[in-house]
DSSP file (Angstrom, degrees, kcal/mol; ACC not computed):
  #  RESIDUE AA STRUCTURE BP1 BP2  ACC     N-H-->O    O-->H-N    N-H-->O    O-->H-N    TCO  KAPPA ALPHA  PHI   PSI    X-CA   Y-CA   Z-CA
    1    1 A M              0   0    0      0, 0.0     2,-0.3     0, 0.0    59,-0.1   0.000 360.0 360.0 360.0 129.8   86.3  105.7   95.8
    2    2 A K  E     -a   60   0A   0     57,-0.6    59,-2.7     1,-0.1     2,-0.5  -0.497 360.0-136.3 -72.6 128.4   84.9  103.5   93.0
    3    3 A E  E     -a   61   0A   0     -2,-0.3     2,-0.5    57,-0.2    59,-0.2  -0.759  18.5-143.2 -85.8 124.9   81.1  102.8   93.3
    4    4 A I        +     0   0    0     57,-3.1    59,-0.4    -2,-0.5     2,-0.2  -0.786  30.4 159.7 -96.4 127.4   80.5   99.1   92.5
    5    5 A T    >>  -     0   0    0     -2,-0.5     4,-0.8    57,-0.1     3,-0.7  -0.791  56.2 -92.9-134.1 175.4   77.3   98.3   90.5
    6    6 A R  G >4 S+     0   0    0     -2,-0.2     3,-0.6     1,-0.2     4,-0.5   0.871 121.3  60.0 -58.9 -36.2   76.0   95.5   88.4
    7    7 A S  G 34 S+     0   0    0      1,-0.2    -1,-0.2     2,-0.1     4,-0.1   0.775 116.0  30.4 -68.7 -25.7   77.3   97.2   85.3
    8    8 A N  G <> S+     0   0    0     -3,-0.7     4,-1.4     1,-0.1    -1,-0.2   0.332  90.6 100.6-113.1   8.7   81.0   97.1   86.5
    9    9 A W  H <X S+     0   0    0     -4,-0.8     4,-2.1    -3,-0.6     3,-0.3   0.901  78.9  54.0 -62.4 -43.4   80.9   94.0   88.6
   10   10 A N  H  > S+     0   0    0     -4,-0.5     4,-2.0     1,-0.2    -1,-0.2   0.868 106.7  53.0 -61.3 -35.6   82.5   91.7   86.0
   11   11 A A  H  > S+     0   0    0     -3,-0.2     4,-2.3     2,-0.2    -1,-0.2   0.858 106.8  53.1 -66.0 -34.5   85.4   94.1   85.7
   12   12 A I  H  X S+     0   0    0     -4,-1.4     4,-2.1    -3,-0.3    -2,-0.2   0.922 107.3  50.4 -66.2 -44.5   85.9   94.0   89.5
   13   13 A V  H  < S+     0   0    0     -4,-2.1     4,-0.4     1,-0.2    -2,-0.2   0.912 110.8  50.1 -60.5 -42.0   86.1   90.2   89.4
   14   14 A E  H >< S+     0   0    0     -4,-2.0     3,-1.3     1,-0.2     4,-0.4   0.910 108.8  51.6 -62.6 -42.4   88.7   90.4   86.6
   15   15 A L  H >X S+     0   0    0     -4,-2.3     4,-1.7     1,-0.3     3,-1.6   0.867 101.4  61.9 -61.1 -35.8   90.7   92.9   88.7
   16   16 A S  T 3< S+     0   0    0     -4,-2.1    71,-2.7     1,-0.3    -1,-0.3   0.631  92.1  66.5 -69.3 -11.4   90.7   90.5   91.6
   17   17 A C  T <4 S+     0   0    0     -3,-1.3    -1,-0.3    -4,-0.4    -2,-0.2   0.734 106.6  40.5 -77.4 -22.2   92.6   88.0   89.5
   18   18 A K  T <4 S-     0   0    0     -3,-1.6    -2,-0.2    -4,-0.4    -1,-0.1   0.843 134.1 -12.8 -92.4 -41.0   95.6   90.3   89.5
   19   19 A E  S  < S-     0   0    0     -4,-1.7    -1,-0.4    66,-0.1    68,-0.2  -0.977  88.7 -71.2-156.5 159.9   95.5   91.5   93.1
   20   20 A P        -     0   0    0      0, 0.0    38,-0.5     0, 0.0     2,-0.5  -0.232  42.1-144.7 -58.4 142.5   93.1   91.5   96.0
   21   21 A F  E     -bC  58  85A   0     64,-2.9    64,-2.9    -5,-0.1     2,-0.7  -0.948   4.7-148.1-109.7 126.8   90.1   93.7   95.7
   22   22 A F  E     -bC  59  84A   0     36,-2.7    38,-2.1    -2,-0.5     2,-0.6  -0.853  17.6-172.7 -98.3 112.2   88.8   95.4   98.9
   23   23 A L  E     -bC  60  83A   0     60,-3.3    60,-3.3    -2,-0.7     2,-0.6  -0.923  11.1-155.1-113.2 115.9   85.0   95.8   98.6
   24   24 A Y  E     -bC  61  82A   0     36,-2.9    38,-2.9    -2,-0.6     2,-0.4  -0.801  11.5-157.9 -91.2 120.2   83.3   97.8  101.4
   25   25 A L  E     +bC  62  81A   0     56,-3.2    56,-1.7    -2,-0.6     2,-0.3  -0.847  25.4 148.7-102.3 133.3   79.6   96.8  101.7
   26   26 A E  E     -b   63   0A   0     36,-2.4    38,-2.7    -2,-0.4    39,-0.5  -0.896  41.3-127.2-148.1 172.7   77.2   99.2  103.2
   27   27 A T    >   -     0   0    0     -2,-0.3     3,-1.4    36,-0.2     6,-0.1  -0.979  29.5-124.1-125.5 146.3   73.6  100.5  103.3
   28   28 A P  T 3  S+     0   0    0      0, 0.0    -1,-0.1     0, 0.0     6,-0.0   0.769 106.0  46.4 -64.7 -28.4   72.9  104.2  102.9
   29   29 A L  T 3  S+     0   0    0      4,-0.0     2,-0.6    -3,-0.0    -3,-0.0   0.407  84.3 109.3 -95.8   3.7   71.0  104.7  106.1
   30   30 A C    <>  -     0   0    0     -3,-1.4     4,-1.6     1,-0.2    -3,-0.1  -0.711  50.9-163.5 -86.3 115.6   73.3  102.8  108.4
   31   31 A G  H  > S+     0   0    0     -2,-0.6     4,-1.8     1,-0.2    -1,-0.2   0.890  92.3  52.2 -64.1 -40.5   75.2  105.1  110.8
   32   32 A T  H  > S+     0   0    0      1,-0.2     4,-2.6     2,-0.2    -1,-0.2   0.864 106.2  55.5 -63.6 -35.9   77.8  102.5  111.6
   33   33 A C  H  > S+     0   0    0      2,-0.2     4,-2.7     1,-0.2    -1,-0.2   0.886 105.2  52.2 -63.5 -38.8   78.4  102.0  107.9
   34   34 A K  H  X S+     0   0    0     -4,-1.6     4,-1.8     2,-0.2    -2,-0.2   0.909 111.6  45.6 -65.3 -41.8   79.1  105.7  107.5
   35   35 A V  H  X S+     0   0    0     -4,-1.8     4,-2.0     2,-0.2    -2,-0.2   0.931 114.7  48.3 -65.3 -45.7   81.7  105.6  110.2
   36   36 A G  H  X S+     0   0    0     -4,-2.6     4,-2.6     1,-0.2    -2,-0.2   0.881 108.3  54.6 -62.1 -39.4   83.2  102.4  108.8
   37   37 A K  H  X S+     0   0    0     -4,-2.7     4,-2.7     1,-0.2    -1,-0.2   0.904 107.2  50.3 -62.5 -40.9   83.3  103.8  105.3
   38   38 A R  H  X S+     0   0    0     -4,-1.8     4,-2.2     2,-0.2    -1,-0.2   0.916 110.7  49.1 -64.0 -42.1   85.3  106.8  106.6
   39   39 A M  H  X S+     0   0    0     -4,-2.0     4,-2.5     2,-0.2    -2,-0.2   0.917 111.6  50.1 -61.9 -42.6   87.8  104.5  108.3
   40   40 A F  H  X S+     0   0    0     -4,-2.6     4,-2.7     1,-0.2    -2,-0.2   0.924 109.5  50.5 -60.7 -46.2   88.1  102.4  105.1
   41   41 A E  H  X S+     0   0    0     -4,-2.7     4,-2.5     1,-0.2    -1,-0.2   0.892 110.9  49.1 -60.4 -40.9   88.7  105.6  103.1
   42   42 A V  H  X S+     0   0    0     -4,-2.2     4,-2.4     2,-0.2    -1,-0.2   0.918 111.5  49.2 -64.8 -43.9   91.5  106.7  105.5
   43   43 A A  H  X S+     0   0    0     -4,-2.5     4,-2.3     2,-0.2    -2,-0.2   0.922 112.8  47.3 -62.3 -44.4   93.1  103.3  105.4
   44   44 A V  H  X S+     0   0    0     -4,-2.7     4,-2.7     1,-0.2     5,-0.2   0.935 112.8  48.7 -62.4 -47.3   93.1  103.2  101.6
   45   45 A A  H  X S+     0   0    0     -4,-2.5     4,-1.4     1,-0.2    -1,-0.2   0.875 111.0  51.1 -62.0 -37.4   94.5  106.8  101.4
   46   46 A T  H  < S+     0   0    0     -4,-2.4     4,-0.3     2,-0.2    -1,-0.2   0.921 111.8  46.2 -66.3 -44.2   97.2  105.9  103.8
   47   47 A I  H >< S+     0   0    0     -4,-2.3     3,-1.4     1,-0.2    -2,-0.2   0.930 113.8  48.4 -63.2 -45.3   98.2  102.8  101.9
   48   48 A E  H 3< S+     0   0    0     -4,-2.7    -1,-0.2     1,-0.3    -2,-0.2   0.752 105.9  59.8 -68.2 -22.7   98.2  104.7   98.6
   49   49 A G  T 3< S+     0   0    0     -4,-1.4    -1,-0.3    -5,-0.2    -2,-0.2   0.492  75.8 118.0 -83.5  -3.6  100.2  107.5  100.2
   50   50 A Q    X   -     0   0    0     -3,-1.4     3,-1.5    -4,-0.3    -3,-0.0  -0.417  69.3-131.8 -65.0 136.1  103.2  105.2  101.0
   51   51 A P  T 3  S+     0   0    0      0, 0.0    -1,-0.1     0, 0.0    -3,-0.0   0.801 106.0  50.4 -61.7 -28.5  106.3  106.4   99.1
   52   52 A D  T 3  S+     0   0    0      2,-0.0     2,-0.7     0, 0.0    -2,-0.1   0.481  84.5 105.8 -88.4  -1.4  107.0  102.8   97.9
   53   53 A R    <   -     0   0    0     -3,-1.5     3,-0.1     1,-0.2     4,-0.0  -0.699  49.8-170.9 -83.1 116.5  103.5  102.3   96.6
   54   54 A M        +     0   0    0     -2,-0.7     2,-0.3     1,-0.1    -1,-0.2   0.828  65.4   3.5 -79.0 -33.2  103.6  102.5   92.8
   55   55 A N  S    S-     0   0    0      1,-0.0    -1,-0.1     0, 0.0     2,-0.0  -0.885  87.8 -75.9-146.2 175.6   99.9  102.5   92.1
   56   56 A S        -     0   0    0     -2,-0.3     2,-0.2     1,-0.1   -11,-0.1  -0.322  45.9-111.7 -75.5 156.9   96.5  102.6   93.9
   57   57 A I        -     0   0    0    -13,-0.2     2,-0.7     1,-0.1    -1,-0.1  -0.526  36.2-101.8 -82.8 157.8   95.1   99.5   95.6
   58   58 A Q  E     + b   0  21A   0    -38,-0.5   -36,-2.7    -2,-0.2     2,-0.3  -0.710  63.6 143.7 -83.0 114.6   92.0   98.0   94.1
   59   59 A S  E     + b   0  22A   0     -2,-0.7   -57,-0.6   -38,-0.2     2,-0.3  -0.988  17.5 161.6-151.5 157.4   89.0   99.1   96.2
   60   60 A G  E     -ab   2  23A   0    -38,-2.1   -36,-2.9    -2,-0.3     2,-0.4  -0.981  28.4-119.5-166.7 172.9   85.4  100.1   96.0
   61   61 A V  E     -ab   3  24A   0    -59,-2.7   -57,-3.1    -2,-0.3     2,-0.4  -0.962  22.1-169.7-126.4 139.7   82.1  100.6   97.8
   62   62 A C  E     - b   0  25A   0    -38,-2.9   -36,-2.4    -2,-0.4     2,-0.9  -0.995  24.0-135.2-135.0 131.7   78.8   98.9   97.2
   63   63 A N  E >>  - b   0  26A   0    -59,-0.4     3,-1.7    -2,-0.4     4,-0.7  -0.756  19.8-154.2 -78.3 109.4   75.3   99.6   98.5
   64   64 A I  T 34 S+     0   0    0    -38,-2.7     3,-0.3    -2,-0.9     7,-0.2   0.727  88.8  67.8 -64.0 -21.3   74.3   96.0   99.4
   65   65 A N  T 34 S+     0   0    0    -39,-0.5    -1,-0.3     1,-0.2   -38,-0.1   0.824 101.8  46.7 -65.9 -30.0   70.6   97.0   98.9
   66   66 A S  T <4 S+     0   0    0     -3,-1.7    -1,-0.2     1,-0.2    -2,-0.2   0.647 125.6  29.5 -87.4 -14.2   71.3   97.4   95.2
   67   67 A M    >X  +     0   0    0     -4,-0.7     3,-2.0    -3,-0.3     4,-0.5  -0.423  65.4 158.5-139.4  62.6   73.2   94.1   94.8
   68   68 A P  H 3>  +     0   0    0      0, 0.0     4,-1.4     0, 0.0     3,-0.5   0.727  67.6  74.5 -61.8 -20.6   71.8   91.7   97.5
   69   69 A E  H 3> S+     0   0    0      1,-0.2     4,-2.8     2,-0.2     5,-0.2   0.776  87.0  62.9 -63.7 -24.3   73.1   88.8   95.5
   70   70 A L  H <> S+     0   0    0     -3,-2.0     4,-2.6     2,-0.2     6,-0.3   0.907  99.9  52.3 -65.5 -40.6   76.6   89.6   96.7
   71   71 A A  H  X>S+     0   0    0     -4,-0.5     5,-1.9    -3,-0.5     4,-0.6   0.917 114.5  42.5 -60.9 -43.1   75.6   89.0  100.3
   72   72 A E  H ><5S+     0   0    0     -4,-1.4     3,-0.6     3,-0.2    -2,-0.2   0.942 115.3  48.4 -68.9 -47.4   74.3   85.6   99.3
   73   73 A K  H 3<5S+     0   0    0     -4,-2.8    -2,-0.2     1,-0.2    -1,-0.2   0.886 121.9  33.8 -61.3 -41.1   77.1   84.7   97.0
   74   74 A Y  H 3<5S-     0   0    0     -4,-2.6    -1,-0.2    -5,-0.2    -2,-0.2   0.326 108.8-114.8-103.1   7.4   79.9   85.7   99.5
   75   75 A G  T <<5 +     0   0    0     -4,-0.6     2,-0.5    -3,-0.6    -3,-0.2   0.844  49.9 170.1  68.0  34.7   78.1   84.7  102.7
   76   76 A V      < -     0   0    0     -5,-1.9    -1,-0.2    -6,-0.3     3,-0.1  -0.694  12.4-178.8 -82.2 124.3   77.9   88.3  104.1
   77   77 A T        +     0   0    0     -2,-0.5     2,-0.3     1,-0.2    -1,-0.1   0.651  60.4   0.3-101.0 -18.0   75.7   88.3  107.2
   78   78 A S  S    S-     0   0    0     -7,-0.0    -1,-0.2     2,-0.0   -53,-0.1  -0.986  77.6 -79.3-161.0 165.5   75.7   92.0  108.1
   79   79 A V  S    S+     0   0    0     -2,-0.3     2,-0.2    -3,-0.1   -53,-0.1  -0.907  91.4  51.5-120.2 153.2   76.9   95.4  107.2
   80   80 A P  S    S+     0   0    0      0, 0.0     2,-0.3     0, 0.0   -54,-0.2   0.506  76.4 159.1 -72.4 153.5   79.2   97.1  107.4
   81   81 A C  E     -C   25   0A   0    -56,-1.7   -56,-3.2    -2,-0.2     2,-0.7  -0.978  35.2-149.4-146.2 130.5   81.5   94.5  105.9
   82   82 A L  E     -CD  24  94A   0     12,-2.6    12,-2.4    -2,-0.3     2,-0.5  -0.907  22.7-163.8 -98.7 114.6   84.9   94.7  104.2
   83   83 A L  E     -CD  23  93A   0    -60,-3.3   -60,-3.3    -2,-0.7     2,-0.6  -0.860   7.5-154.5-102.8 127.7   85.0   91.9  101.8
   84   84 A V  E     -CD  22  92A   0      8,-2.8     7,-2.8    -2,-0.5     8,-1.2  -0.912  14.5-167.0-105.0 119.1   88.4   90.9  100.4
   85   85 A I  E     +CD  21  90A   0    -64,-2.9   -64,-2.9    -2,-0.6     2,-0.4  -0.906  11.3 176.3-112.7 129.3   88.1   89.2   97.0
   86   86 A S  E >  S- D   0  89A   0      3,-2.9     3,-1.8    -2,-0.5   -69,-0.2  -0.989  75.9 -10.1-133.2 124.4   90.9   87.4   95.3
   87   87 A R  T 3  S-     0   0    0    -71,-2.7   -70,-0.2    -2,-0.4    -1,-0.1   0.833 129.4 -57.0  56.9  34.7   90.3   85.6   92.0
   88   88 A G  T 3  S+     0   0    0      1,-0.2     2,-0.4   -75,-0.2    -1,-0.3   0.461 117.6 110.0  80.4   0.9   86.6   86.1   92.4
   89   89 A I  E <  S-D   86   0A   0     -3,-1.8    -3,-2.9   -73,-0.1     2,-0.7  -0.888  74.2-118.1-112.7 139.3   86.5   84.4   95.7
   90   90 A A  E     +D   85   0A   0     -2,-0.4    -5,-0.2    -5,-0.2     3,-0.1  -0.650  33.7 173.5 -74.1 114.6   86.0   86.0   99.1
   91   91 A I  E     +     0   0A   0     -7,-2.8     2,-0.3    -2,-0.7    -1,-0.2   0.602  66.2  15.1 -97.6 -14.1   89.1   85.3  101.1
   92   92 A K  E     -D   84   0A   0     -8,-1.2    -8,-2.8     2,-0.0     2,-0.4  -0.969  54.6-163.1-159.6 142.9   88.2   87.4  104.1
   93   93 A R  E     -D   83   0A   0     -2,-0.3     2,-0.6   -10,-0.2   -10,-0.2  -0.996  11.2-166.8-126.0 124.1   85.2   89.1  105.6
   94   94 A I  E     +D   82   0A   0    -12,-2.4   -12,-2.6    -2,-0.4     3,-0.1  -0.949  19.7 159.0-116.1 117.1   85.8   91.8  108.2
   95   95 A Y        +     0   0    0     -2,-0.6     2,-1.4   -14,-0.2    -1,-0.1   0.799  61.3  68.7-102.2 -40.1   82.7   92.9  110.2
   96   96 A A        -     0   0    0      1,-0.0     2,-1.3   -15,-0.0    -1,-0.2  -0.665  64.7-171.9 -87.9  91.1   84.2   94.5  113.3
   97   97 A L        +     0   0    0     -2,-1.4     3,-0.1     1,-0.2   -58,-0.1  -0.706  11.0 171.1 -86.5  96.5   85.8   97.6  111.9
   98   98 A Q        -     0   0    0     -2,-1.3     2,-0.3     1,-0.3    -1,-0.2   0.920  56.3 -27.5 -76.5 -46.7   87.7   98.8  115.0
   99   99 A S     >  -     0   0    0      1,-0.1     4,-2.1   -63,-0.0    -1,-0.3  -0.981  56.3-102.5-162.8 165.7   89.8  101.7  113.6
  100  100 A A  H  > S+     0   0    0     -2,-0.3     4,-2.7     1,-0.2     5,-0.2   0.867 121.3  56.3 -63.5 -35.4   91.4  103.0  110.4
  101  101 A G  H  > S+     0   0    0      2,-0.2     4,-2.4     1,-0.2    -1,-0.2   0.907 106.5  48.0 -63.3 -43.3   94.7  101.7  111.9
  102  102 A D  H  > S+     0   0    0      2,-0.2     4,-2.5     1,-0.2     5,-0.2   0.915 113.3  48.1 -63.6 -42.8   93.4   98.2  112.3
  103  103 A L  H  X S+     0   0    0     -4,-2.1     4,-3.1     2,-0.2     5,-0.3   0.923 110.4  52.2 -63.2 -43.7   92.1   98.2  108.7
  104  104 A Y  H  X S+     0   0    0     -4,-2.7     4,-2.6     1,-0.2     5,-0.2   0.933 111.1  47.1 -56.3 -48.1   95.4   99.6  107.4
  105  105 A K  H  X S+     0   0    0     -4,-2.4     4,-2.2     2,-0.2    -2,-0.2   0.935 115.0  45.0 -61.9 -47.9   97.3   96.8  109.1
  106  106 A T  H  X S+     0   0    0     -4,-2.5     4,-2.0     1,-0.2    -2,-0.2   0.923 114.8  47.6 -62.9 -45.7   95.0   94.1  107.9
  107  107 A M  H  X S+     0   0    0     -4,-3.1     4,-2.4     1,-0.2    -1,-0.2   0.900 111.3  51.2 -64.7 -41.2   94.9   95.4  104.3
  108  108 A T  H  X S+     0   0    0     -4,-2.6     4,-2.1    -5,-0.3    -1,-0.2   0.902 108.6  51.7 -63.0 -41.8   98.7   95.8  104.2
  109  109 A E  H  X S+     0   0    0     -4,-2.2     4,-0.6    -5,-0.2    -1,-0.2   0.900 111.5  47.5 -61.8 -40.6   99.2   92.2  105.4
  110  110 A I  H >< S+     0   0    0     -4,-2.0     3,-0.8     1,-0.2    -2,-0.2   0.905 111.4  50.0 -67.6 -42.0   96.8   91.0  102.6
  111  111 A I  H 3< S+     0   0    0     -4,-2.4    -1,-0.2     1,-0.2    -2,-0.2   0.877 108.6  53.2 -63.8 -38.3   98.5   93.1   99.9
  112  112 A Q  H 3<        0   0    0     -4,-2.1    -1,-0.2     1,-0.3    -2,-0.2   0.591 360.0 360.0 -78.0 -10.5  102.0   91.8  101.0
  113  113 A K    <<        0   0    0     -3,-0.8    -1,-0.3    -4,-0.6    -2,-0.1   0.491 360.0 360.0 -72.4 360.0  101.0   88.1  100.7
């Protein structure tokens, strides 16, 4: 899973112009964030494992403590949060991470649009 930092942020915005970028926002000491991150990783691996999937989906993880400006810019009110960025704009914020299956379904729907 790609770690998102200030040094690679501009490249992420550029990638989001081609296809949606799924950015998981967390804090390192948050237990709920750790569980959510694992669900996110499972959903990403499942999507990438599809036989008809030609390449990996654009995804990454960011410690919101190291980039608090992202929370302000994209209106993130709490973590964990799965932020879907398209063309540099947040098109979806998911806070209630119920299961890897729910994330898979939501992410697949977004990719197919």
